[in-house]
Backbone as numpy.savetxt, mean C-alpha at the origin, in Angstrom:
# Nx Ny Nz CAx CAy CAz Cx Cy Cz
1.26 -11.86 4.64 1.81 -11.59 3.34 3.40 -11.69 3.44
3.94 -12.53 4.28 5.26 -12.79 4.45 5.68 -13.41 3.10
6.56 -12.64 2.38 7.25 -13.15 1.15 8.54 -12.50 0.97
9.20 -12.97 -0.08 10.52 -12.36 -0.33 10.32 -11.52 -1.61
11.45 -11.30 -2.24 11.52 -10.61 -3.63 10.82 -9.33 -3.56
9.96 -8.99 -4.63 9.31 -7.70 -4.69 7.90 -7.78 -4.49
7.20 -6.69 -4.15 5.79 -6.52 -4.00 5.37 -5.27 -4.93
4.47 -5.54 -5.73 4.08 -4.46 -6.64 2.91 -3.74 -5.83
3.13 -2.49 -5.61 2.06 -1.58 -4.79 1.52 -0.57 -5.81
0.24 -0.46 -6.03 -0.32 0.56 -6.82 -0.29 1.86 -5.95
0.82 2.44 -6.05 1.06 3.70 -5.22 0.51 4.94 -5.71
0.01 4.98 -6.87 -0.79 6.09 -7.26 -1.65 5.75 -8.47
-2.17 6.69 -9.20 -3.02 6.39 -10.33 -2.64 7.52 -11.27
-2.97 7.31 -12.50 -2.67 8.19 -13.62 -3.96 8.22 -14.55
-4.18 9.38 -15.18 -5.15 9.52 -16.05 -4.49 9.40 -17.42
-4.96 8.57 -18.25 -4.45 8.46 -19.69 -5.01 9.75 -20.52
-3.95 10.50 -20.95 -4.37 11.62 -21.84 -4.37 11.35 -23.32
-3.88 10.14 -23.74 -3.78 9.86 -25.08 -4.16 8.28 -25.19
-4.16 7.74 -26.32 -4.37 6.27 -26.42 -3.36 5.45 -25.63
-3.59 4.34 -25.14 -2.73 3.42 -24.43 -1.42 3.13 -25.17
-1.35 3.23 -26.51 -0.19 3.04 -27.23 0.78 4.23 -27.01
0.22 5.38 -26.80 1.15 6.58 -26.65 1.13 7.01 -25.13
0.40 6.41 -24.29 0.44 6.37 -22.90 0.96 7.64 -22.17
0.52 8.85 -22.70 0.78 10.10 -21.96 -0.08 10.09 -20.67
0.55 10.21 -19.52 -0.16 10.11 -18.40 0.09 11.27 -17.47
-0.92 11.58 -16.60 -0.80 12.69 -15.58 -1.22 12.09 -14.24
-0.27 12.04 -13.29 -0.56 11.71 -11.96 -1.57 12.57 -11.35
-2.56 12.06 -10.56 -3.59 12.86 -10.03 -4.11 12.14 -8.75
-4.93 12.86 -8.07 -5.49 12.45 -6.88 -7.01 12.31 -7.18
-7.62 13.37 -7.69 -9.01 13.47 -7.92 -9.31 13.86 -9.40
-10.31 13.19 -9.97 -10.61 13.54 -11.36 -12.23 13.53 -11.53
-12.60 14.21 -12.49 -14.06 14.20 -12.82 -14.54 12.84 -13.09
-15.78 12.50 -12.64 -16.26 11.09 -12.78 -16.21 10.63 -14.16
-16.38 11.41 -15.24 -16.41 10.95 -16.53 -14.90 10.45 -17.00
-13.93 10.86 -16.21 -12.57 10.36 -16.51 -12.10 9.13 -15.92
-12.93 8.60 -14.98 -12.50 7.38 -14.30 -12.27 6.22 -15.25
-12.90 6.16 -16.41 -12.70 4.97 -17.36 -11.27 5.05 -17.85
-10.63 6.27 -17.81 -9.24 6.34 -18.38 -8.16 6.40 -17.19
-8.60 6.00 -16.10 -7.65 5.94 -14.90 -6.97 4.54 -14.88
-5.58 4.60 -14.84 -4.86 3.23 -14.69 -3.88 3.41 -13.41
-3.65 2.31 -12.81 -2.81 2.27 -11.63 -1.37 2.43 -12.06
-0.58 3.11 -11.17 0.85 3.36 -11.43 1.58 2.37 -10.37
2.10 1.40 -10.81 2.65 0.33 -9.93 4.13 0.69 -9.49
4.47 0.48 -8.28 5.91 0.64 -7.83 6.28 -0.62 -7.15
7.45 -1.13 -7.50 7.97 -2.33 -6.85 8.69 -1.92 -5.51
8.36 -2.48 -4.49 9.04 -2.40 -3.20 9.56 -3.62 -2.73
10.67 -3.66 -1.93 11.08 -4.88 -1.43 10.23 -5.60 -0.55
10.18 -6.94 -0.70 9.44 -7.84 0.15 10.26 -8.33 1.42
9.85 -9.21 2.12 10.54 -9.78 3.27 10.14 -11.32 3.31
11.09 -11.97 3.94 10.95 -13.39 4.03 10.81 -13.73 5.49
10.98 -12.87 6.44 10.74 -13.12 7.81 9.35 -13.15 8.21
8.81 -14.07 9.15 7.56 -14.14 9.44 6.99 -12.95 10.35
5.84 -12.48 10.00 5.26 -11.53 10.86 4.21 -12.08 11.90
4.02 -13.27 11.79 3.00 -13.89 12.66 3.54 -13.78 14.14
2.72 -13.33 15.11 2.99 -13.15 16.46 3.62 -11.81 16.84
3.87 -11.06 15.81 4.38 -9.68 16.13 3.32 -8.87 16.90
3.73 -8.20 17.97 2.91 -7.49 18.88 2.99 -5.93 18.71
4.03 -5.49 18.08 4.13 -4.06 17.83 4.82 -3.88 16.46
4.86 -2.58 16.05 5.38 -2.28 14.88 6.95 -2.50 14.73
7.62 -2.45 15.83 9.05 -2.74 15.93 9.32 -4.19 15.86
8.31 -5.09 16.09 8.55 -6.47 15.91 8.52 -6.94 14.42
7.96 -6.10 13.57 7.96 -6.33 12.12 9.31 -6.26 11.44
9.60 -7.00 10.38 10.81 -6.86 9.62 11.01 -5.43 9.07
12.02 -4.86 8.87 12.23 -3.44 8.39 11.45 -3.32 7.12
11.62 -4.32 6.19 10.91 -4.14 4.89 9.38 -4.21 5.02
8.85 -4.80 6.03 7.41 -4.69 6.21 7.09 -3.26 6.77
7.86 -2.74 7.66 7.73 -1.39 8.20 7.83 -0.41 6.93
8.71 -0.61 6.17 8.84 0.39 5.03 7.65 0.31 4.18
7.12 -0.99 3.85 5.88 -1.18 3.14 4.73 -0.42 3.67
4.57 -0.53 4.86 3.45 0.14 5.68 3.65 1.68 5.48
4.80 2.18 5.71 5.05 3.62 5.42 4.82 4.08 4.04
5.06 3.16 3.07 4.85 3.45 1.66 3.32 3.68 1.33
2.58 2.68 2.03 1.14 2.68 1.73 0.60 3.93 2.44
1.02 4.36 3.64 0.49 5.56 4.28 0.80 6.78 3.37
1.93 6.85 2.79 2.32 8.02 1.94 1.40 7.95 0.63
1.23 6.84 0.02 0.46 6.64 -1.22 -1.00 7.12 -0.95
-1.61 6.74 0.26 -3.03 7.01 0.42 -3.13 8.36 1.21
-2.13 8.87 1.70 -2.14 10.21 2.43 -2.84 10.18 3.75
-2.82 9.00 4.36 -3.42 8.87 5.80 -2.79 7.73 6.53
-2.70 7.78 7.77 -2.05 6.79 8.60 -2.72 5.40 8.60
-1.90 4.48 8.85 -2.52 3.09 8.93 -2.71 2.93 10.63
-3.94 2.55 10.99 -4.20 2.44 12.32 -4.07 0.95 12.91
-4.43 -0.04 12.08 -4.42 -1.38 12.41 -3.68 -2.23 11.46
-2.91 -3.26 11.99 -2.18 -4.12 11.11 -2.55 -5.53 11.58
-2.98 -6.26 10.71 -3.31 -7.64 11.00 -2.14 -8.59 10.49
-1.60 -9.42 11.36 -0.40 -10.26 11.06 -0.89 -11.85 10.99
-2.25 -12.09 11.17 -2.67 -13.40 11.02 -4.19 -13.34 10.99
-4.78 -14.62 11.04 -6.20 -14.71 10.80 -7.03 -14.48 12.36
-6.30 -14.68 13.39 -6.92 -14.49 14.62 -7.10 -13.03 15.25
-7.94 -12.71 15.96 -8.11 -11.35 16.43 -6.95 -10.94 17.26
-6.23 -11.78 17.98 -5.07 -11.45 18.80 -3.88 -11.08 17.91
-3.96 -11.47 16.62 -2.78 -11.31 15.70 -2.96 -9.83 15.05
-3.20 -8.89 15.88 -3.44 -7.54 15.31 -2.51 -6.63 16.12
-1.92 -5.57 15.39 -1.23 -4.61 16.05 -1.98 -3.23 15.89
-2.38 -2.66 16.95 -3.03 -1.44 16.99 -2.11 -0.37 17.07
-1.91 0.47 16.08 -1.06 1.57 16.17 -1.64 2.84 16.82
-3.02 3.07 16.27 -3.76 4.11 16.85 -5.23 3.58 16.77
-5.89 3.78 17.89 -7.30 3.25 17.92 -8.16 3.94 16.94
-8.71 3.18 15.92 -9.50 3.72 14.84 -10.67 4.54 15.26
-11.14 4.42 16.42 -12.43 5.07 16.84 -12.15 6.02 18.01
-10.93 6.23 18.45 -10.67 6.97 19.61 -9.74 8.07 19.37
């Protein structure tokens, strides 16, 4: 996902409390199942990067903007990221924490 400019990240979700035209929203984490039809993503633009991440072997090898993006995802989902793929091959993987250990 090496790119410049901005990346739109669905950092949270909101529950529409009125019609879309009046878009009163309430940010939430959990909602009753009958409300899921009224849930909309809340996008946040974060800086992208133009440097390649291919061949990165550790988190510190990634561009700062990529590290910030990973941290933003961790905050949005409320859980740590364990594995980062930097390419299609198995060896192009950064393991931050072993997901099963």
